[in-house]
PATORNU-712062 format. One record per residue (C-alpha): x, y, z; residue in three letters. Coordinates in steps of 0.1 Angstrom, whole numbers. Example, Ala and Ser with C-alpha at 12.3 -4.5 7.8 and 13.67 -1.06 7.14 Angstrom:
+-------+-------+-------+-----+
:    c1 :    c2 :    c3 :  aa :
+-------+-------+-------+-----+
:   123 :   -45 :    78 : ala :
:   137 :   -11 :    71 : ser :
+-------+-------+-------+-----+
END
This chain:
+-------+-------+-------+-----+
:    c1 :    c2 :    c3 :  aa :
+-------+-------+-------+-----+
:  -810 : -1429 :  -756 : met :
:  -809 : -1417 :  -720 : asp :
:  -797 : -1436 :  -690 : ser :
:  -831 : -1444 :  -678 : asn :
:  -839 : -1463 :  -710 : gln :
:  -806 : -1481 :  -709 : glu :
:  -811 : -1493 :  -673 : ser :
:  -839 : -1516 :  -685 : asp :
:  -818 : -1533 :  -711 : ala :
:  -800 : -1566 :  -703 : pro :
:  -763 : -1562 :  -694 : pro :
:  -737 : -1570 :  -720 : gln :
:  -702 : -1583 :  -715 : glu :
:  -674 : -1557 :  -713 : leu :
:  -645 : -1554 :  -736 : val :
:  -617 : -1578 :  -724 : pro :
:  -594 : -1560 :  -701 : gly :
:  -618 : -1531 :  -696 : his :
:  -604 : -1521 :  -662 : asp :
:  -568 : -1525 :  -672 : glu :
:  -574 : -1502 :  -703 : ile :
:  -589 : -1475 :  -681 : leu :
:  -561 : -1477 :  -655 : glu :
:  -535 : -1475 :  -682 : glu :
:  -552 : -1445 :  -697 : leu :
:  -554 : -1428 :  -663 : arg :
:  -517 : -1433 :  -656 : leu :
:  -507 : -1420 :  -691 : glu :
:  -528 : -1388 :  -686 : leu :
:  -515 : -1383 :  -651 : thr :
:  -480 : -1387 :  -663 : ala :
:  -485 : -1360 :  -689 : trp :
:  -501 : -1336 :  -664 : cys :
:  -473 : -1341 :  -639 : glu :
:  -447 : -1334 :  -666 : ala :
:  -462 : -1299 :  -670 : arg :
:  -450 : -1269 :  -649 : pro :
:  -463 : -1269 :  -613 : ala :
:  -492 : -1245 :  -608 : ala :
:  -475 : -1229 :  -578 : ala :
:  -446 : -1217 :  -599 : ser :
:  -466 : -1199 :  -626 : leu :
:  -475 : -1163 :  -629 : asp :
:  -510 : -1153 :  -640 : ile :
:  -502 : -1151 :  -677 : ala :
:  -485 : -1185 :  -676 : ala :
:  -514 : -1200 :  -657 : ala :
:  -539 : -1190 :  -683 : tyr :
:  -516 : -1203 :  -711 : asp :
:  -513 : -1236 :  -692 : glu :
:  -551 : -1237 :  -690 : leu :
:  -554 : -1233 :  -728 : arg :
:  -528 : -1261 :  -733 : cys :
:  -547 : -1283 :  -709 : leu :
:  -580 : -1277 :  -728 : asp :
:  -564 : -1285 :  -761 : ile :
:  -549 : -1317 :  -748 : glu :
:  -582 : -1328 :  -732 : gln :
:  -601 : -1322 :  -765 : gln :
:  -574 : -1341 :  -784 : ser :
:  -578 : -1371 :  -761 : trp :
:  -615 : -1370 :  -764 : leu :
:  -611 : -1372 :  -802 : leu :
:  -586 : -1401 :  -800 : arg :
:  -610 : -1423 :  -781 : val :
:  -640 : -1418 :  -804 : val :
:  -651 : -1452 :  -817 : pro :
:  -651 : -1460 :  -854 : glu :
:  -679 : -1445 :  -875 : pro :
:  -696 : -1479 :  -879 : ala :
:  -698 : -1483 :  -841 : val :
:  -712 : -1448 :  -837 : met :
:  -738 : -1453 :  -865 : asp :
:  -749 : -1486 :  -848 : glu :
:  -752 : -1468 :  -815 : tyr :
:  -774 : -1439 :  -829 : tyr :
:  -795 : -1463 :  -850 : asp :
:  -801 : -1487 :  -821 : ala :
:  -838 : -1491 :  -810 : pro :
:  -850 : -1476 :  -777 : pro :
:  -840 : -1494 :  -745 : arg :
:  -814 : -1514 :  -763 : ala :
:  -782 : -1520 :  -743 : ala :
:  -751 : -1502 :  -756 : pro :
:  -724 : -1523 :  -772 : ser :
:  -691 : -1530 :  -753 : pro :
:  -673 : -1505 :  -775 : gly :
:  -697 : -1477 :  -765 : ile :
:  -695 : -1486 :  -728 : val :
:  -657 : -1484 :  -730 : leu :
:  -658 : -1451 :  -749 : trp :
:  -680 : -1436 :  -722 : arg :
:  -658 : -1449 :  -695 : ala :
:  -627 : -1434 :  -712 : lys :
:  -644 : -1400 :  -715 : asn :
:  -651 : -1401 :  -678 : asp :
:  -615 : -1409 :  -670 : val :
:  -602 : -1381 :  -693 : ile :
:  -625 : -1355 :  -679 : lys :
:  -618 : -1364 :  -642 : ser :
:  -580 : -1363 :  -646 : val :
:  -579 : -1330 :  -665 : phe :
:  -605 : -1315 :  -642 : gln :
:  -583 : -1320 :  -612 : his :
:  -553 : -1302 :  -628 : trp :
:  -577 : -1275 :  -642 : glu :
:  -589 : -1267 :  -607 : gln :
:  -553 : -1263 :  -594 : leu :
:  -545 : -1239 :  -623 : leu :
:  -577 : -1219 :  -618 : arg :
:  -571 : -1216 :  -580 : ser :
:  -536 : -1203 :  -588 : arg :
:  -549 : -1177 :  -613 : ala :
:  -576 : -1166 :  -589 : leu :
:  -550 : -1162 :  -561 : glu :
:  -528 : -1140 :  -583 : leu :
:  -556 : -1119 :  -596 : ser :
:  -573 : -1113 :  -563 : arg :
:  -556 : -1079 :  -558 : asp :
:  -570 : -1067 :  -591 : arg :
:  -606 : -1077 :  -586 : leu :
:  -632 : -1049 :  -590 : arg :
:  -668 : -1043 :  -578 : ser :
:  -694 : -1063 :  -598 : leu :
:  -718 : -1045 :  -621 : lys :
:  -750 : -1056 :  -639 : ile :
:  -728 : -1065 :  -669 : thr :
:  -712 : -1092 :  -648 : asp :
:  -744 : -1112 :  -643 : leu :
:  -743 : -1146 :  -659 : pro :
:  -760 : -1151 :  -692 : leu :
:  -788 : -1172 :  -677 : glu :
:  -798 : -1144 :  -654 : ile :
:  -797 : -1118 :  -682 : leu :
:  -818 : -1141 :  -703 : arg :
:  -844 : -1143 :  -675 : ile :
:  -846 : -1105 :  -675 : ile :
:  -851 : -1101 :  -712 : phe :
:  -874 : -1131 :  -716 : asp :
:  -900 : -1108 :  -700 : gln :
:  -901 : -1084 :  -730 : phe :
:  -925 : -1093 :  -758 : gln :
:  -931 : -1079 :  -792 : asp :
:  -964 : -1060 :  -796 : his :
:  -955 : -1036 :  -823 : thr :
:  -952 : -1037 :  -861 : val :
:  -930 : -1007 :  -870 : ala :
:  -897 : -1017 :  -855 : asn :
:  -860 : -1013 :  -864 : ser :
:  -839 : -1044 :  -861 : gly :
:  -804 : -1042 :  -847 : met :
:  -775 : -1066 :  -841 : trp :
:  -745 : -1059 :  -818 : cys :
:  -723 : -1052 :  -848 : arg :
:  -705 : -1022 :  -863 : asp :
:  -725 : -1026 :  -895 : ala :
:  -759 : -1026 :  -877 : ser :
:  -749 :  -996 :  -856 : leu :
:  -738 :  -977 :  -886 : asn :
:  -770 :  -984 :  -905 : leu :
:  -792 :  -975 :  -875 : ala :
:  -772 :  -943 :  -870 : glu :
:  -778 :  -934 :  -907 : met :
:  -816 :  -940 :  -902 : ile :
:  -817 :  -919 :  -871 : ser :
:  -800 :  -890 :  -889 : lys :
:  -829 :  -889 :  -914 : ser :
:  -857 :  -871 :  -896 : pro :
:  -884 :  -884 :  -919 : ala :
:  -874 :  -920 :  -914 : ile :
:  -865 :  -917 :  -877 : ala :
:  -900 :  -903 :  -870 : ala :
:  -916 :  -934 :  -884 : gly :
:  -898 :  -958 :  -860 : val :
:  -921 :  -971 :  -833 : arg :
:  -897 :  -995 :  -816 : gly :
:  -862 : -1011 :  -818 : ile :
:  -855 : -1048 :  -820 : his :
:  -821 : -1057 :  -804 : ile :
:  -808 : -1092 :  -811 : ser :
:  -791 : -1107 :  -781 : leu :
:  -776 : -1136 :  -800 : ala :
:  -741 : -1141 :  -789 : tyr :
:  -708 : -1156 :  -801 : arg :
:  -692 : -1170 :  -769 : pro :
:  -655 : -1168 :  -763 : lys :
:  -654 : -1205 :  -755 : gln :
:  -665 : -1213 :  -791 : his :
:  -644 : -1186 :  -807 : ala :
:  -612 : -1199 :  -791 : asn :
:  -619 : -1236 :  -795 : ser :
:  -624 : -1252 :  -829 : leu :
:  -636 : -1284 :  -812 : phe :
:  -665 : -1266 :  -794 : arg :
:  -674 : -1246 :  -824 : tyr :
:  -675 : -1277 :  -847 : met :
:  -693 : -1297 :  -820 : his :
:  -722 : -1271 :  -820 : thr :
:  -723 : -1270 :  -858 : arg :
:  -724 : -1309 :  -859 : leu :
:  -753 : -1309 :  -834 : ala :
:  -773 : -1287 :  -858 : ala :
:  -762 : -1310 :  -887 : leu :
:  -774 : -1341 :  -868 : gln :
:  -808 : -1324 :  -864 : lys :
:  -811 : -1320 :  -902 : his :
:  -799 : -1356 :  -906 : glu :
:  -827 : -1369 :  -884 : arg :
:  -852 : -1348 :  -904 : tyr :
:  -840 : -1362 :  -937 : phe :
:  -840 : -1398 :  -925 : asn :
:  -876 : -1394 :  -913 : tyr :
:  -888 : -1379 :  -946 : glu :
:  -872 : -1404 :  -968 : ile :
:  -879 : -1435 :  -946 : ala :
:  -911 : -1445 :  -966 : pro :
:  -889 : -1446 :  -998 : his :
:  -860 : -1465 :  -983 : arg :
:  -870 : -1500 :  -991 : tyr :
:  -884 : -1495 : -1026 : arg :
:  -871 : -1513 : -1056 : gly :
:  -850 : -1498 : -1084 : pro :
:  -881 : -1491 : -1106 : glu :
:  -899 : -1474 : -1078 : glu :
:  -868 : -1454 : -1069 : glu :
:  -868 : -1439 : -1104 : glu :
:  -903 : -1426 : -1098 : glu :
:  -892 : -1406 : -1067 : glu :
:  -902 : -1369 : -1069 : asp :
:  -876 : -1342 : -1070 : glu :
:  -881 : -1334 : -1033 : arg :
:  -871 : -1369 : -1022 : thr :
:  -841 : -1370 : -1045 : lys :
:  -830 : -1336 : -1031 : ala :
:  -833 : -1349 :  -996 : met :
:  -812 : -1380 : -1004 : arg :
:  -785 : -1357 : -1018 : gln :
:  -787 : -1334 :  -988 : ala :
:  -783 : -1365 :  -965 : leu :
:  -752 : -1375 :  -983 : asp :
:  -739 : -1340 :  -980 : asn :
:  -745 : -1341 :  -942 : cys :
:  -725 : -1373 :  -939 : arg :
:  -697 : -1360 :  -960 : arg :
:  -696 : -1328 :  -940 : leu :
:  -694 : -1347 :  -907 : arg :
:  -666 : -1370 :  -919 : asp :
:  -645 : -1343 :  -935 : glu :
:  -648 : -1320 :  -905 : trp :
:  -637 : -1347 :  -881 : arg :
:  -608 : -1355 :  -903 : glu :
:  -598 : -1319 :  -904 : tyr :
:  -600 : -1316 :  -866 : leu :
:  -580 : -1347 :  -860 : arg :
:  -552 : -1332 :  -881 : ala :
:  -553 : -1300 :  -862 : val :
:  -552 : -1317 :  -828 : phe :
:  -523 : -1340 :  -838 : arg :
:  -503 : -1308 :  -842 : gly :
:  -498 : -1312 :  -879 : gly :
:  -510 : -1292 :  -909 : thr :
:  -542 : -1305 :  -926 : pro :
:  -537 : -1321 :  -959 : asn :
:  -535 : -1296 :  -988 : glu :
:  -555 : -1288 : -1007 : pro :
:  -584 : -1288 :  -983 : leu :
:  -618 : -1300 :  -995 : ser :
:  -645 : -1275 : -1001 : lys :
:  -663 : -1285 :  -969 : tyr :
:  -631 : -1282 :  -948 : gln :
:  -625 : -1248 :  -963 : glu :
:  -660 : -1238 :  -952 : ile :
:  -653 : -1250 :  -917 : leu :
:  -620 : -1231 :  -915 : gln :
:  -633 : -1199 :  -929 : arg :
:  -665 : -1201 :  -909 : gly :
:  -646 : -1205 :  -876 : his :
:  -622 : -1176 :  -885 : ala :
:  -652 : -1154 :  -893 : glu :
:  -670 : -1165 :  -861 : phe :
:  -638 : -1156 :  -841 : arg :
:  -635 : -1122 :  -859 : arg :
:  -672 : -1113 :  -852 : leu :
:  -668 : -1124 :  -816 : his :
:  -639 : -1099 :  -811 : gln :
:  -659 : -1072 :  -828 : glu :
:  -689 : -1078 :  -806 : gln :
:  -669 : -1081 :  -775 : trp :
:  -652 : -1048 :  -781 : gln :
:  -685 : -1031 :  -786 : leu :
:  -698 : -1044 :  -753 : leu :
:  -667 : -1038 :  -733 : gln :
:  -659 : -1002 :  -743 : asn :
:  -695 :  -990 :  -741 : gly :
:  -697 :  -981 :  -778 : thr :
:  -729 : -1002 :  -782 : phe :
:  -748 :  -986 :  -753 : ser :
:  -736 :  -951 :  -761 : asn :
:  -744 :  -953 :  -798 : thr :
:  -778 :  -969 :  -790 : leu :
:  -786 :  -941 :  -766 : ala :
:  -778 :  -914 :  -792 : ser :
:  -799 :  -932 :  -818 : ile :
:  -829 :  -935 :  -796 : val :
:  -826 :  -898 :  -788 : ala :
:  -831 :  -890 :  -825 : arg :
:  -862 :  -912 :  -828 : met :
:  -890 :  -893 :  -810 : pro :
:  -917 :  -920 :  -816 : asn :
:  -897 :  -950 :  -805 : ala :
:  -916 :  -963 :  -775 : arg :
:  -903 :  -998 :  -770 : ser :
:  -872 : -1020 :  -770 : phe :
:  -878 : -1056 :  -781 : ile :
:  -850 : -1079 :  -770 : phe :
:  -849 : -1109 :  -792 : val :
:  -830 : -1139 :  -778 : asp :
:  -837 : -1164 :  -806 : glu :
:  -828 : -1161 :  -842 : phe :
:  -830 : -1188 :  -869 : asp :
:  -805 : -1179 :  -896 : pro :
:  -819 : -1203 :  -921 : asp :
:  -856 : -1196 :  -915 : ala :
:  -875 : -1195 :  -948 : gly :
:  -850 : -1218 :  -966 : tyr :
:  -853 : -1255 :  -972 : asp :
:  -827 : -1276 :  -954 : glu :
:  -818 : -1295 :  -985 : asp :
:  -811 : -1263 : -1004 : ile :
:  -789 : -1249 :  -977 : cys :
:  -768 : -1281 :  -974 : leu :
:  -765 : -1284 : -1012 : ser :
:  -753 : -1248 : -1018 : ser :
:  -718 : -1241 : -1005 : thr :
:  -725 : -1204 : -1008 : glu :
:  -755 : -1206 :  -984 : met :
:  -737 : -1229 :  -961 : leu :
:  -707 : -1205 :  -959 : ser :
:  -732 : -1177 :  -951 : arg :
:  -747 : -1195 :  -921 : phe :
:  -715 : -1209 :  -906 : met :
:  -705 : -1178 :  -885 : pro :
:  -740 : -1171 :  -873 : thr :
:  -743 : -1166 :  -835 : pro :
:  -756 : -1193 :  -812 : leu :
:  -789 : -1192 :  -795 : ser :
:  -789 : -1184 :  -758 : trp :
:  -795 : -1220 :  -748 : gln :
:  -766 : -1232 :  -769 : glu :
:  -743 : -1205 :  -755 : ala :
:  -754 : -1213 :  -720 : glu :
:  -748 : -1251 :  -720 : asp :
:  -725 : -1253 :  -751 : gly :
:  -743 : -1285 :  -760 : arg :
:  -727 : -1302 :  -730 : gly :
:  -692 : -1290 :  -737 : glu :
:  -689 : -1253 :  -727 : ala :
:  -693 : -1237 :  -693 : asp :
:  -717 : -1210 :  -704 : gly :
:  -728 : -1199 :  -669 : ala :
:  -698 : -1175 :  -668 : glu :
:  -705 : -1158 :  -701 : leu :
:  -706 : -1120 :  -700 : gln :
:  -728 : -1103 :  -726 : cys :
:  -754 : -1077 :  -734 : val :
:  -748 : -1040 :  -736 : phe :
:  -730 : -1021 :  -709 : asp :
:  -756 : -1009 :  -684 : leu :
:  -738 :  -985 :  -661 : his :
:  -763 :  -983 :  -633 : leu :
:  -745 :  -977 :  -600 : pro :
:  -759 :  -999 :  -573 : arg :
:  -773 :  -979 :  -545 : gly :
:  -786 :  -951 :  -568 : lys :
:  -813 :  -971 :  -584 : trp :
:  -839 :  -962 :  -558 : phe :
:  -845 :  -928 :  -543 : arg :
:  -848 :  -930 :  -505 : gly :
:  -844 :  -960 :  -483 : asn :
:  -863 :  -992 :  -488 : thr :
:  -867 : -1016 :  -460 : ala :
:  -864 : -1047 :  -482 : ala :
:  -837 : -1032 :  -504 : lys :
:  -808 : -1051 :  -488 : asp :
:  -827 : -1084 :  -490 : his :
:  -836 : -1083 :  -526 : lys :
:  -816 : -1096 :  -556 : ser :
:  -799 : -1074 :  -581 : asp :
:  -825 : -1083 :  -607 : ile :
:  -854 : -1071 :  -585 : asp :
:  -836 : -1038 :  -579 : glu :
:  -828 : -1035 :  -616 : phe :
:  -864 : -1041 :  -628 : leu :
:  -877 : -1020 :  -600 : gly :
:  -855 :  -991 :  -610 : ala :
:  -866 :  -993 :  -646 : val :
:  -903 :  -993 :  -637 : leu :
:  -898 :  -965 :  -611 : ala :
:  -881 :  -943 :  -637 : arg :
:  -906 :  -950 :  -664 : cys :
:  -938 :  -952 :  -643 : gly :
:  -951 :  -917 :  -652 : arg :
:  -950 :  -926 :  -689 : his :
:  -962 :  -962 :  -688 : leu :
:  -994 :  -969 :  -707 : arg :
:  -993 : -1007 :  -705 : val :
:  -979 : -1027 :  -676 : leu :
:  -979 : -1065 :  -680 : glu :
:  -960 : -1083 :  -653 : leu :
:  -959 : -1121 :  -658 : asn :
:  -934 : -1137 :  -634 : leu :
:  -942 : -1174 :  -639 : phe :
:  -910 : -1194 :  -635 : gly :
:  -890 : -1162 :  -629 : phe :
:  -864 : -1177 :  -606 : thr :
:  -827 : -1177 :  -602 : ile :
:  -809 : -1211 :  -604 : ser :
:  -775 : -1222 :  -594 : ser :
:  -761 : -1224 :  -629 : gly :
:  -783 : -1249 :  -646 : arg :
:  -809 : -1226 :  -662 : gly :
:  -842 : -1212 :  -650 : ser :
:  -868 : -1233 :  -632 : arg :
:  -905 : -1231 :  -640 : his :
:  -920 : -1248 :  -609 : asp :
:  -929 : -1217 :  -589 : asp :
:  -964 : -1203 :  -593 : gln :
:  -958 : -1171 :  -573 : phe :
:  -928 : -1147 :  -574 : tyr :
:  -922 : -1123 :  -546 : asp :
:  -925 : -1090 :  -565 : ala :
:  -921 : -1067 :  -535 : glu :
:  -887 : -1054 :  -546 : gly :
:  -899 : -1048 :  -582 : ile :
:  -931 : -1029 :  -574 : leu :
:  -924 : -1012 :  -540 : thr :
:  -913 :  -979 :  -555 : asn :
:  -938 :  -979 :  -584 : leu :
:  -962 :  -953 :  -569 : gln :
:  -973 :  -931 :  -598 : glu :
:  -989 :  -944 :  -630 : leu :
: -1009 :  -914 :  -643 : pro :
: -1011 :  -926 :  -680 : lys :
: -1016 :  -963 :  -674 : leu :
: -1043 :  -978 :  -696 : arg :
: -1038 : -1016 :  -692 : ser :
: -1027 : -1035 :  -660 : leu :
: -1020 : -1072 :  -661 : arg :
: -1005 : -1091 :  -631 : leu :
:  -997 : -1128 :  -634 : asn :
:  -980 : -1151 :  -609 : his :
:  -970 : -1125 :  -583 : val :
:  -969 : -1124 :  -545 : asp :
:  -974 : -1091 :  -528 : leu :
:  -982 : -1075 :  -495 : gln :
: -1015 : -1055 :  -493 : glu :
:  -996 : -1022 :  -488 : lys :
:  -976 : -1027 :  -520 : thr :
: -1006 : -1037 :  -541 : leu :
: -1028 : -1009 :  -526 : his :
: -1001 :  -983 :  -533 : gly :
:  -997 :  -996 :  -569 : leu :
: -1034 :  -993 :  -576 : cys :
: -1037 :  -960 :  -558 : ser :
: -1011 :  -945 :  -582 : gly :
: -1032 :  -953 :  -613 : ile :
: -1046 :  -923 :  -631 : gly :
: -1079 :  -917 :  -650 : arg :
: -1071 :  -938 :  -681 : his :
: -1074 :  -974 :  -669 : leu :
: -1096 :  -995 :  -693 : thr :
: -1081 : -1030 :  -691 : trp :
: -1075 : -1049 :  -658 : leu :
: -1065 : -1085 :  -656 : ser :
: -1050 : -1106 :  -627 : thr :
: -1041 : -1143 :  -627 : tyr :
: -1025 : -1162 :  -598 : asn :
: -1020 : -1132 :  -576 : val :
: -1015 : -1138 :  -539 : arg :
: -1016 : -1114 :  -510 : leu :
:  -990 : -1124 :  -484 : arg :
: -1007 : -1102 :  -457 : ser :
: -1037 : -1080 :  -454 : gly :
: -1071 : -1082 :  -472 : leu :
: -1083 : -1076 :  -507 : trp :
: -1114 : -1055 :  -500 : ala :
: -1097 : -1021 :  -499 : asp :
: -1077 : -1027 :  -530 : thr :
: -1108 : -1038 :  -550 : ile :
: -1125 : -1006 :  -539 : ala :
: -1096 :  -985 :  -551 : val :
: -1098 : -1003 :  -585 : leu :
: -1135 :  -995 :  -587 : arg :
: -1127 :  -958 :  -581 : gln :
: -1101 :  -958 :  -609 : lys :
: -1124 :  -974 :  -634 : ile :
: -1152 :  -950 :  -624 : ala :
: -1128 :  -920 :  -629 : ala :
: -1119 :  -933 :  -664 : thr :
: -1156 :  -935 :  -672 : gly :
: -1163 :  -900 :  -660 : ala :
: -1135 :  -886 :  -681 : arg :
: -1146 :  -905 :  -712 : arg :
: -1183 :  -900 :  -707 : gly :
: -1190 :  -937 :  -712 : arg :
: -1183 :  -969 :  -693 : pro :
: -1147 :  -969 :  -681 : gly :
: -1135 : -1005 :  -685 : ala :
: -1135 : -1026 :  -716 : arg :
: -1122 : -1057 :  -697 : his :
: -1119 : -1067 :  -660 : val :
: -1109 : -1102 :  -651 : ser :
: -1099 : -1118 :  -618 : phe :
: -1087 : -1154 :  -618 : ile :
: -1074 : -1174 :  -589 : asn :
: -1068 : -1147 :  -563 : leu :
: -1052 : -1160 :  -531 : gln :
: -1045 : -1147 :  -496 : gly :
: -1067 : -1124 :  -476 : gly :
: -1104 : -1133 :  -477 : glu :
: -1097 : -1162 :  -500 : phe :
: -1077 : -1180 :  -474 : asp :
: -1106 : -1180 :  -451 : ala :
: -1123 : -1208 :  -471 : val :
: -1108 : -1243 :  -468 : pro :
: -1094 : -1261 :  -498 : ser :
: -1119 : -1283 :  -515 : ile :
: -1094 : -1311 :  -521 : ala :
: -1109 : -1335 :  -496 : ser :
: -1088 : -1366 :  -502 : thr :
: -1051 : -1372 :  -509 : pro :
: -1060 : -1383 :  -545 : ser :
: -1078 : -1350 :  -550 : asp :
: -1048 : -1328 :  -539 : ala :
: -1032 : -1326 :  -573 : gly :
: -1064 : -1310 :  -586 : asp :
: -1069 : -1286 :  -558 : ser :
: -1056 : -1255 :  -577 : ala :
: -1080 : -1261 :  -605 : ile :
: -1110 : -1269 :  -583 : thr :
: -1103 : -1239 :  -560 : asn :
: -1106 : -1217 :  -591 : cys :
: -1139 : -1233 :  -597 : gln :
: -1149 : -1228 :  -561 : arg :
: -1141 : -1190 :  -562 : asp :
: -1155 : -1183 :  -597 : arg :
: -1189 : -1169 :  -586 : pro :
: -1172 : -1145 :  -561 : leu :
: -1145 : -1135 :  -587 : leu :
: -1173 : -1127 :  -612 : glu :
: -1190 : -1106 :  -587 : asp :
: -1158 : -1087 :  -580 : leu :
: -1154 : -1080 :  -617 : gly :
: -1190 : -1067 :  -619 : arg :
: -1184 : -1045 :  -588 : tyr :
: -1152 : -1030 :  -602 : val :
: -1169 : -1022 :  -635 : met :
: -1198 : -1005 :  -617 : gly :
: -1224 : -1031 :  -623 : asn :
: -1227 : -1042 :  -587 : leu :
: -1235 : -1018 :  -559 : glu :
: -1218 : -1034 :  -529 : his :
: -1183 : -1048 :  -525 : asn :
: -1187 : -1086 :  -522 : pro :
: -1157 : -1088 :  -498 : leu :
: -1171 : -1063 :  -473 : arg :
: -1193 : -1081 :  -447 : asp :
: -1207 : -1048 :  -435 : ser :
: -1221 : -1040 :  -469 : gln :
: -1232 : -1073 :  -482 : lys :
: -1230 : -1102 :  -457 : pro :
: -1223 : -1134 :  -476 : trp :
: -1215 : -1169 :  -465 : gln :
: -1202 : -1199 :  -482 : met :
: -1218 : -1233 :  -478 : ser :
: -1203 : -1265 :  -490 : leu :
: -1226 : -1286 :  -510 : asp :
: -1216 : -1318 :  -528 : val :
: -1219 : -1317 :  -566 : cys :
: -1208 : -1343 :  -592 : thr :
: -1182 : -1331 :  -617 : cys :
: -1181 : -1342 :  -653 : ala :
: -1154 : -1367 :  -645 : tyr :
: -1176 : -1385 :  -619 : gly :
: -1156 : -1373 :  -589 : ala :
: -1174 : -1356 :  -560 : arg :
: -1161 : -1323 :  -549 : tyr :
: -1175 : -1297 :  -525 : pro :
: -1187 : -1266 :  -544 : cys :
: -1194 : -1231 :  -532 : ile :
: -1227 : -1213 :  -534 : lys :
: -1236 : -1177 :  -525 : his :
: -1264 : -1174 :  -501 : leu :
+-------+-------+-------+-----+
END
């Protein structure tokens, strides 16, 4: 239940002495923090040790104030918009007090550690980009091949890939390489609480699924219950296993945070948790070493050099370890459960830690030693005003341009946020820094541009560099910031004609222009005539320009003699007539005269 839903519920009475309980908790926590060594007296190693102690104590307090299981079950089973119970209100307030007190002392310690390490700071590299930014980069790559070699950032995967690359017959058959970017964050490897919290979140997802599936059978009588199919019985058993897992893991964690040794012997589920976290921590160290010392990137480069037909790198940022298995089977088999415990987190889980970890600081992905300042040859006027990501992508395209056969640039939602993930509210991305230096595309066969904003000079230079192989052209939501479209459209017609002359048949298989903006298209006023119509202006403007865009497509393919955008060749005007749309609204529509 979110806060918006709860705001509609009638208020309930608080636990007696609510404010006194919170104030007593605040004083107790403050006294504990003040008893610790002062931040100003610590060296850098002691400061980080104190930060770890502070984190352990905070997680311990958060566990102590968790309500009884019955209260939590009542909270999760409550109907929508129901007011939380007084116990839940007090629990949330205690969590806020704990986090606010420890956050103050954590800031003091971090400031001290930063002050002591300032002399040892180094220049930033691409590997220092936050996880969310790297995710935005690799989200743009898509899988269009079949013959691919899968790889993980692990010693075992690198060794296997190296064996494959050393076999000439097998290496020649590889058309691309899949690289899994699933990561095991340090925050989860060093914190049992955070690790278990993420696994419990996945467990709750399965619980909700099981509850939904067995809901129709819940209120049947004993005779009907005996008639349940095997699937339903297996789900009931799996649901019981989920609850047992949750209870036993929490009991184990309470014992750890109390500073004692968990009861011996451990139950099978507690052993699974213990071994799973130990293996997760070991694999994190292995992965971290491969990324830091450059082994992963160097080995990958040598492998690719021995695969002559590998033309693509597919970066996979999502991986479902139990795909293809039934949830009830996975939760009923301790062997399969043990197998999936140390699996890496998804990028979203690693980024936000399910609300617990500060994932924006994560460093991951292979070591890309690309010195800044050498990415581009020559001086670029806009170079100093572009982000590192623009320069990085521009450098990759500039170096690969002469060998590219397909260029698909879809920059919808390609924005940099302040630490809370990517936003998807921007229709146009300024791609000047990415495409400015992409001047030669002699082998290009397919060009697709979506949601980009360019100057006429940049777009004209991009199209002029295309060779005699272009057969597929598609644009969607492309905007010219300055200049006109007419010359660029004429250049595209020449490239398609050159392809046809080389092939001895029509050059283009597909040409599509949708929602072009800027230049000549800004000369026509928007057809949203009333405030209520403004929300539909983007859709209706596409309808307005459709006849002209279809003419442009025919002109580029050679089926129309004159450029529709050149007044000197084919004068055309637009008149606004009123037509009735299917929804009964009246919009101005465009007609060619």
